[in-house]
C-alpha positions as CSV (number, residue, x, y, z in Angstrom):
1,M,0.2,-0.1,0.1
2,S,1.2,3.5,-0.5
3,A,2.0,5.8,2.3
4,V,-1.3,7.4,1.7
5,A,-3.4,4.7,2.4
6,W,-1.4,3.5,5.4
7,I,-2.1,7.0,6.8
8,A,-5.6,6.8,6.1
9,V,-5.8,3.2,7.6
10,G,-4.2,4.5,10.7
11,S,-6.6,7.2,11.2
12,L,-9.5,4.7,11.0
13,V,-7.9,2.5,13.8
14,A,-7.6,5.6,15.7
15,W,-11.4,6.3,15.4
16,V,-12.3,3.1,15.9
17,W,-10.5,3.2,19.3
18,L,-11.9,6.5,20.0
19,L,-15.4,5.3,19.2
20,V,-15.3,2.4,21.7
21,G,-12.2,2.8,24.0
22,Q,-12.2,6.3,25.3
23,G,-14.9,6.2,28.0
24,F,-17.9,7.0,25.4
25,F,-16.8,10.3,25.4
26,W,-18.7,11.5,22.6
27,R,-21.9,10.7,24.4
28,T,-23.9,13.5,26.2
29,D,-25.9,11.3,28.6
30,Q,-23.6,12.4,31.4
31,R,-26.0,14.6,33.4
32,L,-26.7,15.2,37.2
33,P,-26.8,11.9,38.7
34,S,-29.9,10.4,40.6
35,R,-30.7,12.5,43.6
36,A,-33.3,13.0,46.5
37,D,-34.0,15.9,48.7
38,P,-31.8,15.7,51.8
39,D,-33.7,15.6,55.1
40,V,-31.8,18.6,56.5
41,W,-30.5,21.1,53.6
42,P,-26.6,22.3,54.6
43,S,-25.4,25.7,54.4
44,V,-23.9,26.8,51.1
45,A,-21.5,30.1,50.3
46,V,-21.6,31.3,46.5
47,V,-18.4,32.4,45.9
48,V,-18.2,34.6,42.8
49,P,-14.7,35.7,41.8
50,A,-15.2,39.1,39.2
51,R,-13.1,41.0,37.7
52,D,-14.4,43.9,35.1
53,E,-17.7,42.0,35.1
54,A,-20.0,45.0,35.2
55,E,-21.3,44.2,31.7
56,M,-22.2,40.4,32.7
57,L,-23.1,40.9,36.0
58,P,-26.9,42.3,35.2
59,V,-27.4,38.8,33.5
60,S,-25.9,36.5,35.7
61,L,-25.9,37.8,39.3
62,P,-29.7,37.9,39.3
63,S,-29.9,34.1,38.5
64,L,-27.7,33.8,41.9
65,L,-30.0,36.1,43.9
66,A,-33.0,34.1,42.8
67,Q,-31.9,30.8,43.9
68,D,-34.9,28.8,45.7
69,Y,-32.6,27.2,48.1
70,P,-34.5,25.7,51.2
71,G,-31.3,25.9,53.4
72,A,-29.0,29.0,54.3
73,A,-27.3,30.3,51.6
74,E,-25.0,33.6,51.2
75,I,-23.2,35.1,48.2
76,F,-19.7,36.4,48.5
77,L,-18.5,38.2,45.4
78,V,-14.8,39.3,45.2
79,D,-14.4,42.4,43.0
80,D,-10.8,41.2,41.9
81,C,-9.3,45.1,41.2
82,S,-12.1,45.9,38.4
83,K,-11.8,48.9,36.8
84,D,-15.5,49.1,35.6
85,G,-17.5,49.4,38.9
86,T,-18.1,45.8,39.1
87,G,-18.5,46.0,42.9
88,D,-20.7,48.9,42.6
89,V,-22.8,47.0,40.3
90,A,-22.9,43.9,42.3
91,R,-24.2,46.2,45.0
92,A,-26.9,47.8,43.3
93,L,-28.3,44.3,41.9
94,S,-28.5,42.9,45.2
95,V,-30.9,45.9,46.3
96,R,-32.7,46.1,43.4
97,Y,-33.3,42.1,43.3
98,G,-33.3,41.2,46.9
99,G,-33.3,37.3,47.3
100,L,-29.6,35.8,48.8
101,P,-27.7,38.4,50.8
102,V,-24.5,39.3,49.2
103,T,-21.3,40.5,50.8
104,V,-18.7,42.4,48.2
105,V,-15.0,42.4,48.8
106,S,-11.9,43.8,47.3
107,P,-9.0,42.0,48.1
108,G,-6.3,44.2,46.2
109,E,-3.6,43.1,43.9
110,P,-2.6,39.4,44.2
111,E,0.7,38.5,45.6
112,P,3.4,37.0,43.5
113,G,2.8,33.5,42.6
114,W,-1.1,33.6,42.2
115,T,-2.6,32.9,38.8
116,G,-6.0,33.6,37.2
117,K,-8.8,34.1,39.5
118,L,-7.5,32.0,42.3
119,W,-6.3,35.1,44.3
120,A,-10.1,36.4,44.2
121,V,-11.1,32.8,45.2
122,R,-8.9,32.2,48.2
123,H,-10.3,35.6,49.5
124,G,-13.8,34.6,49.0
125,M,-13.3,31.2,50.3
126,A,-11.8,32.5,53.5
127,L,-14.7,35.1,54.1
128,A,-17.0,32.5,53.4
129,R,-15.5,30.2,56.2
130,T,-16.1,32.5,58.7
131,R,-19.8,31.5,58.3
132,E,-18.6,27.7,58.6
133,P,-20.9,26.6,55.3
134,E,-21.0,23.2,54.4
135,Y,-20.6,23.7,50.9
136,L,-19.1,26.1,48.7
137,L,-20.4,27.0,45.5
138,L,-17.6,28.3,43.3
139,T,-19.0,30.0,40.0
140,D,-17.9,32.6,37.6
141,A,-19.4,35.8,37.0
142,D,-20.9,35.0,33.5
143,I,-22.6,32.2,34.7
144,A,-26.5,32.1,34.8
145,H,-28.4,29.7,37.0
146,E,-32.2,28.4,36.7
147,P,-33.7,29.0,40.3
148,D,-33.3,25.4,41.2
149,S,-29.5,25.1,40.3
150,L,-27.8,25.3,43.9
151,R,-30.9,22.9,45.0
152,E,-30.0,20.2,42.5
153,L,-26.6,20.5,42.9
154,V,-26.7,20.1,46.5
155,A,-29.1,17.2,46.4
156,A,-26.8,15.2,43.9
157,A,-23.6,15.5,46.2
158,E,-25.7,14.5,49.4
159,S,-27.2,11.8,47.4
160,G,-24.2,10.7,45.8
161,G,-21.6,11.2,48.5
162,F,-19.6,13.4,46.2
163,D,-17.0,15.8,47.4
164,L,-16.9,17.7,44.4
165,V,-19.8,18.3,41.8
166,S,-19.1,20.3,38.6
167,Q,-21.3,21.0,35.5
168,M,-20.0,22.1,32.2
169,A,-22.1,25.0,31.6
170,R,-23.6,25.4,28.3
171,L,-21.6,27.8,26.4
172,R,-23.0,30.6,24.4
173,V,-23.8,29.5,20.6
174,A,-25.2,32.8,18.6
175,S,-22.5,33.9,16.2
176,V,-21.1,31.8,13.5
177,W,-18.0,31.1,14.9
178,E,-19.5,30.3,18.2
179,R,-21.5,28.0,16.4
180,L,-18.5,26.0,14.7
181,V,-16.1,26.6,17.3
182,V,-17.8,26.2,21.0
183,P,-19.4,22.6,20.6
184,A,-16.0,21.3,19.4
185,F,-14.2,23.0,22.7
186,V,-16.8,20.9,24.8
187,Y,-16.4,17.9,22.5
188,F,-12.5,17.8,22.9
189,F,-12.4,18.5,26.4
190,S,-14.6,15.5,26.9
191,Q,-12.2,13.5,24.8
192,L,-9.2,14.4,27.0
193,Y,-11.2,13.8,30.1
194,P,-13.8,11.4,29.6
195,F,-16.8,12.3,32.1
196,R,-17.5,8.4,32.4
197,W,-13.9,8.1,33.8
198,I,-14.1,10.7,36.0
199,N,-17.4,9.9,37.9
200,R,-16.5,6.2,38.1
201,K,-15.7,5.1,41.7
202,G,-11.9,4.7,42.3
203,G,-11.1,6.0,38.7
204,R,-7.7,7.9,38.1
205,T,-9.1,10.5,35.7
206,A,-10.0,13.8,37.4
207,A,-11.3,17.1,36.1
208,A,-13.9,19.9,36.8
209,A,-15.5,22.7,35.0
210,G,-14.7,25.9,36.5
211,G,-17.7,28.0,35.8
212,C,-19.9,25.8,38.3
213,V,-18.1,23.6,41.5
214,L,-20.0,22.7,44.2
215,L,-17.2,21.8,46.8
216,R,-17.9,20.2,50.3
217,A,-15.7,22.8,52.8
218,D,-14.2,19.9,54.4
219,A,-13.0,18.5,51.3
220,A,-11.2,21.9,50.1
221,V,-9.6,22.1,53.4
222,R,-8.1,18.4,53.2
223,A,-7.0,19.3,49.5
224,G,-5.5,22.9,50.8
225,V,-7.3,24.7,48.0
226,P,-6.9,27.1,46.8
227,D,-2.9,27.6,48.3
228,S,-1.8,24.0,47.0
229,I,-3.0,25.0,43.2
230,R,-2.0,28.9,43.5
231,Q,0.2,28.5,40.5
232,A,-2.1,26.5,38.1
233,V,-3.5,28.5,34.6
234,I,-5.9,25.7,34.4
235,D,-7.5,25.7,37.8
236,D,-10.6,23.8,37.3
237,V,-8.6,20.5,36.7
238,S,-6.3,21.5,39.3
239,L,-8.9,21.8,41.6
240,A,-10.4,18.4,40.7
241,R,-6.9,16.8,40.8
242,A,-6.1,18.0,44.4
243,V,-9.7,16.8,45.7
244,H,-9.1,13.5,44.2
245,R,-5.6,13.0,45.2
246,S,-6.8,14.0,48.9
247,G,-9.4,11.2,49.3
248,G,-12.7,13.0,47.6
249,R,-15.3,11.9,45.2
250,I,-15.6,14.0,42.4
251,W,-18.4,14.2,39.5
252,L,-18.3,16.0,36.4
253,G,-21.3,16.4,33.8
254,L,-22.8,18.5,31.2
255,A,-25.2,20.9,32.5
256,D,-29.2,21.5,31.4
257,R,-29.6,24.7,33.4
258,V,-26.6,26.4,33.8
259,D,-25.5,28.6,30.8
260,S,-22.4,31.0,30.3
261,V,-23.5,34.3,29.1
262,R,-20.3,35.8,27.8
263,P,-20.2,36.1,24.2
264,Y,-17.5,35.5,21.9
265,P,-18.7,36.8,18.5
266,C,-15.5,37.0,16.8
267,L,-12.7,33.9,16.0
268,A,-10.1,36.4,17.6
269,D,-12.0,36.3,21.1
270,L,-12.5,32.6,20.6
271,W,-8.9,32.3,19.8
272,R,-7.6,33.9,23.1
273,M,-9.6,32.0,25.0
274,V,-8.2,28.6,24.0
275,A,-4.6,30.2,23.2
276,R,-4.6,31.3,27.0
277,S,-4.3,28.0,28.3
278,A,-3.5,25.1,25.8
279,Y,0.1,25.0,26.2
280,A,-0.2,25.1,29.9
281,Q,-2.4,22.0,29.2
282,L,0.5,20.3,27.6
283,R,2.4,20.9,30.5
284,H,4.6,23.5,28.6
285,N,6.3,20.5,27.0
286,P,7.6,20.9,23.3
287,L,7.7,16.7,22.8
288,V,4.3,17.0,23.8
289,L,3.3,19.7,21.5
290,L,4.8,17.9,18.7
291,G,3.1,14.8,19.7
292,T,0.0,16.8,19.9
293,V,0.2,18.3,16.7
294,L,0.8,15.0,14.6
295,G,-1.7,13.4,16.6
296,L,-4.4,15.8,15.4
297,A,-3.1,15.8,11.9
298,L,-3.2,12.0,12.1
299,V,-6.8,11.9,13.6
300,Y,-8.9,14.7,12.4
301,L,-7.1,16.0,9.3
302,A,-5.9,12.9,7.5
303,P,-9.4,11.8,6.8
304,P,-10.5,14.4,4.4
305,V,-7.1,14.7,3.0
306,T,-6.6,11.2,2.2
307,L,-10.2,10.6,1.0
308,V,-9.5,13.1,-1.6
309,A,-6.3,12.2,-2.3
310,G,-7.1,8.6,-2.7
311,A,-9.5,9.4,-5.1
312,L,-7.6,11.4,-7.5
313,G,-5.1,9.1,-7.0
314,G,-6.5,5.8,-7.5
315,S,-6.0,4.4,-4.4
316,A,-9.3,2.6,-3.5
317,V,-7.8,1.7,0.2
318,A,-7.2,5.2,1.4
319,A,-10.5,6.7,-0.2
320,W,-12.4,4.2,1.5
321,A,-10.3,4.0,4.8
322,G,-10.2,8.1,5.2
323,G,-13.7,8.3,4.4
324,L,-14.8,5.8,6.8
325,A,-12.4,7.4,9.3
326,W,-14.3,10.8,8.5
327,A,-17.7,9.6,8.7
328,V,-16.8,7.9,12.4
329,M,-15.4,11.2,13.5
330,A,-18.6,13.3,12.4
331,G,-20.8,10.8,13.7
332,T,-19.1,10.8,17.4
333,Y,-19.4,14.5,17.0
334,M,-23.5,14.6,16.3
335,P,-24.6,14.1,20.0
336,M,-22.5,17.4,20.7
337,L,-24.1,19.3,18.0
338,G,-27.4,18.0,19.0
339,Y,-26.8,19.1,22.8
340,Y,-26.0,22.8,21.9
341,R,-29.1,22.8,19.2
342,Q,-26.9,22.9,16.1
343,S,-27.6,21.7,12.6
344,L,-26.1,17.9,12.2
345,W,-25.0,19.0,9.1
346,M,-22.1,20.8,10.8
347,A,-20.6,17.3,11.7
348,P,-18.4,17.0,8.7
349,L,-16.8,20.5,8.9
350,L,-14.7,19.3,12.5
351,P,-11.5,18.6,10.5
352,F,-11.6,22.2,10.1
353,T,-12.4,23.3,13.4
354,A,-9.9,20.7,14.5
355,L,-7.0,22.5,12.1
356,L,-8.1,26.0,14.1
357,Y,-7.5,24.2,17.3
358,L,-4.2,22.9,16.0
359,L,-3.3,26.5,15.2
360,M,-4.2,28.0,18.7
361,T,-2.3,25.2,20.3
362,V,0.8,26.4,18.3
363,D,0.0,29.9,18.9
364,S,0.0,29.2,22.6
365,A,3.3,27.5,22.8
366,V,5.0,30.7,20.3
367,R,3.3,33.1,23.2
368,H,4.8,31.0,26.1
369,Y,8.3,31.1,24.4
370,R,8.1,34.8,23.7
371,G,8.0,35.4,27.3
372,R,4.5,36.7,27.2
373,G,3.3,33.4,29.5
374,A,-0.6,32.7,30.1
375,A,-2.8,35.9,30.0
376,W,-6.3,36.2,32.1
377,K,-8.0,39.5,32.3
378,G,-5.1,41.8,31.4
379,R,-2.6,40.1,34.2
380,T,0.2,37.9,32.3
381,Y,2.0,35.1,34.0
382,A,5.2,34.8,32.2
383,R,6.4,30.9,31.9
384,P,5.2,29.2,35.0
385,E,6.9,26.4,34.3
386,A,7.2,25.5,37.9
387,A,3.6,25.9,38.7
388,P,2.3,22.5,40.0
389,D,-0.5,20.4,38.6
390,Q,-0.7,22.1,35.2
């Protein structure tokens, strides 16, 4: 067989393995597990790190204020050195809508060694612990919750004995680029961290979705978070790993009633979101980067290329193997498109989207080696090779 045919066959073998051997990552049925209302509802402190979120809060914060939770609950919003009046907006919304009590604090600029929103989370958790809550809900300022969201999260944690329950918020898919890139973002995340493996008792895979994390307060103490992960760029995965290592049981699934309201109207917005942490996900290792690029090329780019090359070059093996690999790829993407209520005709476009992600990952590495490091909300963290648990 020709080299093109061998590449096509290799890609097809890879897709057969991904279809059945990677935790059925492509299925979208991992939702909140079976649950029942507890006899006594535990107390909850909701911690919201917010940096320059005055535009998002009017859409998201009222949904937290309106939580229909039978137990004691309080919101702690940490204004992380915002320049747009985030704290004032939060206070005004609290007065306007009522509901759960809100405390707004401003911790000042982070100490050296703290990345992303973890400095704000640290201060929010410290303040929350003065109330001695049994649970902490860590949720971003761009996340909107249905009124029963907190109730359902706590019921799931109590019923299943989980120390951490996290939901992947449904991201916005309004613009053309959001429709093309966002479902693939969740698809690739679940391929890297299959939800079934995470949720399996005694499993070794650990991950969480930072926009919505319910965490037992005593589990946070055992895991030493957030201090133990203070340099982590990918804070949600690092948080889950810390809880898992300390003996905690974790759960992660897709959300039905938790949504991100942050818009990403242009490709540049989505590009920055991915490139910010893509190379950190590869532990800043050039060999892992090379393997990732080659793997993405073989798995996602080779099927359409070998199909066309085989058809034009008269290689039936290359054409059939490439076509079958492309068909399996598209088939595994359809459930995620369905979850996002997108046309299933977008499934064959996944190779193009994967090419974008490949370029974003390479750009993330270029930014790293140019000394720009990871960036978050106007802060840059240069080359955090020593950061634990990336």
